[in-house]
C-alpha positions as CSV (number, residue, x, y, z in Angstrom):
1,M,89.6,101.4,106.2
2,A,91.1,97.8,105.0
3,A,95.1,98.9,105.4
4,K,94.6,100.2,109.0
5,S,92.6,96.9,110.0
6,F,95.0,94.8,108.2
7,F,98.1,96.5,110.1
8,A,96.0,96.4,113.2
9,Q,95.3,93.0,113.0
10,N,98.7,91.9,112.1
11,N,100.2,94.1,115.0
12,V,102.3,96.2,112.6
13,E,103.3,99.9,113.9
14,V,102.0,102.4,111.1
15,D,102.5,106.4,111.1
16,Y,99.2,107.6,109.9
17,K,99.3,111.0,108.1
18,S,95.9,112.3,107.2
19,I,95.4,114.3,103.6
20,A,92.7,116.3,105.0
21,E,95.7,118.3,106.4
22,E,97.2,120.2,103.6
23,K,100.8,119.9,104.7
24,N,100.5,116.1,104.0
25,R,99.0,116.4,100.9
26,E,101.6,118.8,99.6
27,E,104.4,116.2,101.1
28,L,102.7,113.5,99.2
29,V,102.5,114.8,95.8
30,K,106.2,116.2,96.5
31,K,107.8,113.4,97.4
32,Y,105.6,110.6,95.2
33,G,104.3,113.1,92.6
34,R,100.6,112.4,93.2
35,L,98.1,112.2,95.5
36,A,96.9,108.6,96.0
37,V,95.1,106.9,99.3
38,P,95.9,104.9,100.6
39,T,100.1,105.4,100.0
40,I,101.8,102.8,102.3
41,I,105.9,103.2,102.5
42,I,107.6,100.0,103.6
43,G,111.2,100.3,103.4
44,D,112.0,102.3,100.4
45,R,108.9,100.8,98.4
46,V,106.2,102.9,97.7
47,I,102.8,101.1,97.3
48,L,99.8,103.1,95.8
49,G,96.4,101.4,97.3
50,F,95.7,98.6,99.6
51,I,93.7,95.9,98.2
52,Q,95.0,95.4,95.0
53,N,98.6,95.3,96.3
54,K,98.0,93.2,99.6
55,D,100.1,90.5,98.3
56,E,102.7,92.4,98.2
57,I,102.2,94.3,101.5
58,K,102.0,90.6,102.8
59,K,105.4,89.7,101.2
60,L,107.3,92.8,102.2
61,L,106.2,92.5,105.7
62,G,107.1,88.6,106.0
63,S,103.9,88.0,107.0
């Protein structure tokens, strides 16, 4: 929820995919080799987890 709040507060358009849906879980594992929540993709950068990577996310977004 922290990631969703952060993106909403910073007016970042996000494409959310729920891992409750099997096709989304399978896609995540196939593309990135593991299932981690949240998996955040900014450009070609894949970030696993939000809190511990918040500074990097801000930098990538230019915030």
